[in-house]
N, C-alpha and C positions, 0 to 999 in steps of 0.2 A: 448583793449582799452571800455570801460566803454561809451556810448551816452545817456545822459535824456535830459525832456522835456524842450522846453523853459521856464522855470519856474523864479520868485525869488529865491523858496527854493532849485532848484536842479541843480546839476551842469552840465555845458556844454561842450560841444565840439565842434571844430572843428572851432570857434568862425571867421566869414568870412566879409569877406568889405562887406560894405552898396552892392553893385552892383550886393552881389551874398546870401545875407539874402530869404531865403526858398517861405518869406512871397508874393515873385514881382513876383516866378514861374506858368506858366500854371496850372491856374486852381487852385490854394492853395488857402484854404479857413481861416477862425479865427474860426470854433467854431468846438466844441470838444461835442462828442455823448451827451447824456445823460444816466447818468445811468443806470437807468428805463426802456431804450429799453435794452438794452444791459443784461440788470442782471438783468431777472423774479424772482419771487423769489422762485420757484422750484428751482431755476439755481443760486442758491445766492453765492457757492462759484466760477461761473465762473471770469475772469475778467472785468473787463470795460473797451472799448475799448479807445483807446486816441489818435490814429493814421493810416490813410489810406495813401500810398504814392504806387507811384510806382518807381520803382530803376533797376539797375543795377546791381551785384555783382563784387564786385573789390579785395574783396576780404577776407578770409577766413583763424584766428586761433583760433585752441580752438574747443569751441563753439559760438566763435560768427562768424559773418557776416555781414563783411563792404560795404557797399552801398553809390551809387552815386543817391542822390535824379532826377528827371526828373517831377517826377508833387506830386505834392499834393490833392490828394480829398477829403481830409478830416483830420479835427486837426490843429497841429500848428510842423516845429521842429526850431530848434536851428540853422543850417547850411546846405550847398547841400548835405555834407556827413554825412552818421550816422552810429552807430554799431546796430546790433540786434544779441541778444541769442537766438540760439538754443538748447537751453538744452538737445533734443535728438533728436531733428533731423537736424542738422547740417550739417550730411552727403548727404542730399537729395538736399540741396541746392550749385549747381553748379556755380563757378565761368565764369564771360562771361555771365551767364542770365538775363533774366529783369523779375520784378516779381510784385504782385499786394503786397502788407506786412500792414495785418493789425495788427496793434502791439498795448499791453498794456505797460503802466507803473510796474513791478514787484515791491512790494514795501517791500520787503526784502533785494534787492538789488539796488535798484531805476532806472535801466538802462529797456530799450524796449526787450518787450522778444516776442518771438510770436511762433508760430508750423508750421508745416504741417498737421497734421498729432491728429486724438486725440489720448488721453493719452491713454498707454496700461492700464492702469487698466482700462478705463469707458470702460463698458458693448458694448456691438454694437447699441442694442435698446435705449440708456442713449438717453432721449432726448435733454438734456443740448447739446450735438452734434449741429443737428441742429441748436441752436439757440445764440453758442459762435461765436461772429466773430473774434474773436483774431484766425487767421488764413492768412500765404504766400500760395498764390495760378498764377495759373497764367497767362497769361493776357489774356487772353481769357476768363479766370474766371474757370476755367477746375484745377480740383487738381494735385498738384505736384505729379513725379512717386517716388513711395515709394515701386518698387518691388525689388528682391534681390539684384538686380545685377544693380537698377539705382547709387546709390552714389558711382559706378565705373567707371559708364557710361566715357567716353570721353577719356579718360588715351591713349588709342590708345592700343601696341605693349606692352605699361606697363602695364596694367592690366592683360592682357594675362602670359605675362611672369609672372606674384607673384602668379600664379595659375599653370606655367606648373612646373617652376625652382626645389620649394619642389619635386617634382614627376622625375623629368629630374635625380635630385639626387641623391633620393633614388633607382631608375633604374641601375644611373652607381655604385653604394655600392654596388647592389645583382649581377651584372655582376661581377665586380671583386674578388667579396669571390666566385661568383661560377670559375671565372677563375681561381683560388689558388688555391681552390684545384680538378679542374680536374690537373690541374699540378702537386701538391703531389701525387696526385694518380701515374701520366705516369710515374713520377721521381721515388718510388716505385715500380713498377713492372719492370721495366728499370734497376733498383739495383740487382732483383730478376733472370733476365736474366740472367746480365754480370755477377751474380755470378756463376752459372752451381751449378749442385745436389756437393753434396760435398766429396772429396774423401773417395774411399773404404781405412777402416784398410788392410792393410799386416798383412797376417796371423803369427804366430808366427815362428820363428823358428824353425825344424824337432830335438826333442830332443833326445840325444846320447845314445846307453841302456848304463847302470850302468856297473862296470867292477866286475868280482866276483867278494866277497870278498876271501883274503886269510885263510885257511882253520888254527886253531891254528897244532902244532909238538904236540902237546900231546893228541889229539884228530887223529889222523894219524892210519890207519887200515894197522899193517907189511905184508908187500908181503909175500904172501904166496909162501910158497919154492920148489922150482921146482925140476926137478927130475937130481934121482943121474947121472951121466954120465955112459955109460955101459966101463963094461973090457974087 
């Protein structure tokens, strides 16, 4: 959903009855900041500020934050519900929190756009960072927390579970693999113990001596004649 400024050439969103027109909100003004004050010559790439309002985030979708407008500090809006694009910083805008939103009109998409930190392409010592008014801040003017875990805060156990679940799954799989390995090794050892030593082969039966082969008759030696009997 996109919301643009109240202008005849721009599309409007959430048209409200006359009793809810933003111009009647406390602190509302109708003046738009001058381009010359928000766009110095040395920072010509900065978008001019279009509106500053106080609003509570009532929902986010994609890179869009939906605000319920409580007060307009500068500029004007077409309704009490507006959408602001945060192309790089939507994760830092928390639902239910209230912010001071300085927004500009994106010439490419014709929607309101803002940010909570400088562009990653800008060097830290770029003087245009301090001169850029298109920022979303806390109510006290301090910067929105952009720490590593700031985009995950406020979700309680779901955040912790999101980090813990992959670790628990990996540990569980590792434990199962170790148990399977140990079970396989134990079963193999038990099978070896149950089988015992292999039986020793029995010795071959004793061989009987071969019977002497018969001597052929032709090769026999004739018996010597005995002594003649005495007369």
